[in-house]
N, C-alpha and C positions, 0 to 999 in steps of 0.2 A: 433416396434422398431428393427432395424437390425443393426448388426455390421460388418464392413468390414475392414480387415487389409491391409493397403497399405505398401508394403515392397519395400525398395530400398537399393542399395549397397552404403554405406557411404564412404566418403573419409578417414574416421578414420580406415577402414579395416574390417568392419563387416556389416551385414545387419541391417537397421533401420526399426522397425515396428511401424507404426503410425495408430491409430484407427479413422475410419469414422463411426459415429453413424448416421443412416439414419431413418427419420420419414417420415410423409406424407406431410410435408410442402415444400415450394419452396424457403426457405432462408438457406443459409449455413453460419455458424459462424466458422471462422478459427482462432484457438488460437496459438499465437506465444509468447512464454514465454520469461523471461529474461535469463541472463547468470546463476546466482545462483538462480533465482526465477523460479522454475519449474512449470509445469502444476498442481502440487498438492499444490502449495502455495495458500494462501487465495483468492486473487483477481482473480487468474486463475481458481481455483477450483470452486468458487461460480458463476463466469460468465459462466462457463461450465454448471452448474446446471440450471442457469437462462435460458440459450439458450434452453436447452432441455425442460424445463417447458413451454417455449413459442412456442413449437412445431418446433423449428429449427433443422436442421441437424448440427452436430459439427464435425469438423476435428481437432484433437489435434496433435500438432507437437512437437516432442522432438529432440533436436540437438545431434549430434554424441558425442560431447565433454561431454555432460551431462551424457551420458551412461557410459562413461569411468571415470566419476568423475574427469575430468581434468578442469582447469580454462579456461574461455573464453579467446581466443587470437584474437586480431583484425586482424591479418594476415590470420586467417581462415575464415573471413567473406565471401569472394567470394565463397568459397566452401559451406559454410552454406546456403547462398542465393540460389545457384544452386540446392542444395538438397531440399529446401523448395519448389521451383518452380516445381521441378519434383513431389513432393508428392501432391502439390495442383493440378497440371495438370492431374495427375492420378485420383484424386477425381472427378474432373470436367468432366472427360471422362466417369465416372460411372453413373452420374445423372446430368440433366440440372437444373439450378437454375435461378430464376428471381432476386435474391438479394443475395449479398455476403457481410458479415460483417467481417472485420479483427479486431481481438482483440489482441493487443500487449502490452507487458510490457518491457520497457527499450530497450534492443537490439531487441526484437520482433518488437517494433515500428520502429527501423531503418530499419529492414528487410522489413516490409510492406511498408515503404516509397520507398525503392529501387525497389521493384517489382511492385509497383502500375501501371507503364506504360504498363506492360505486361497484365494487366486486365482491361484496360480502355474501352473495349467493353462490360463489364459487369456493372450492376448497383452496384457499390461498396460503402460502408460506412466504417468508421474507428473508433475504440475505441483506444485511446492512453492513456496508464497508465504509468505515469512518463516517457515520451519520451525524446529524445534528441532534441536540437534546429533544427537539420536538418529536422525534420518532419514538421515544421511550414508551408512551401509552400503547402504541401499536404492538411493540415488542412484548409488552405484558399480556396482550390478548391473543397473540398468534404465535405459532411455531416459527421460531426465528433463529438466525445465526448472526452474531455480531463479530466483526473482525475490526480490531481497534489497536492503536498504539498507546503505550502508557504515557507518552509525551505529546499526545494530541491536545492542542490548545482549545479545541472546540468542544470535544467530548472528554471531560476530565475524569480523574480517578474516582471521584465520588459517584459520578454517573456510571462508570464501569461497575463499581461495587453495588449500586442500586439494581442494575440490570442483571447482575450475577445471581441475585436472590430470586429471580423469576424461574419457575420450574420448566417452562416451555422454551427457554432460550439457551442456546449453546454459545459461550463466550470464548473467543480465541483472542488472547492479548499478545501483543508483540512488544517486548520490553525495550524501552528506549526509542521506539519508533514514533515519528511525527504524523502529521495529518496526511502525508503522502505515503505513509507506511514505510519510510526510509529510516535507517539507523545511521550511526556515524561510521559504520563499517560496511563496505559494499557486499562482502561475502556473507555477512549475517543477514543483510536485506534479502539477498538471493535465497538463502537458506529458509528464511521465514516465509518468503513467497512460496516455496515448495511445500512447507508444512501447511500453509493457508489453503493451498490448492487441494491437499489431501482432506482437510477439514470440509471444504466446500463439496468435494466429491462424495464424502460420507453423508453430508446433509442432503444432497440431491438424490442419492441412491435410494 
C-alpha cells in the first residue's frame, strides 16, 4: 500500500492536499463528502475502509471551505467542481484504472453528477448517499447504489419510488431516517449503518 499526496492551489487561497491510497488493484474509489459531512463522518469513513479491504485504491477529496471551517455556499460550487476535477485528473495521470467508483454524500452526489460527462470514457459506477433529485438522470444511466432515509426532506418518497424502478440501481432505504441517516433511536441508527456498510461492500466487490 502506497500513499500519494495530490496537492492543488485552492480558490480559498491556500493549497489543498488530498490523499491517494494505492494498492495492487485496478479499481479506484473516489470519495466526495457532504458539506458538513466530512470524510471522517461514519458513512464516508467506513466506505473508505471497505474499499481498502476490497483491494481498491481510494482517493479522498476535501473541499477548501471545509479546511477553513466555513459553511458551504452554493455560489462556490463551480470552483469546488473545478478543483475536484483537477484532483481526480491528477490521480488518473498517476495510474490507469479499469473501474472507477464515485462515492458521494449530499453535495458530493451533486458534484459527481456534474462531472460525470468528463469521465464517460471510463467504466464508472456511483454510490449516492442522500443525494439531491438532480442526480436521478445519472442513476438511470449508470450502475448505482442509493442509500436514503424515508424521512429525507430533500429526496422524498416519490423520488425513491422512481429510482427503485431503474434496473441498474440498488436502493437501500432506512425507515424513519433523516438526511443525516439518523433515526430517533441511536441503536437503530448504528444497526442501519452496519447494514449499509454491507450493501456498500457488496456493490464494490
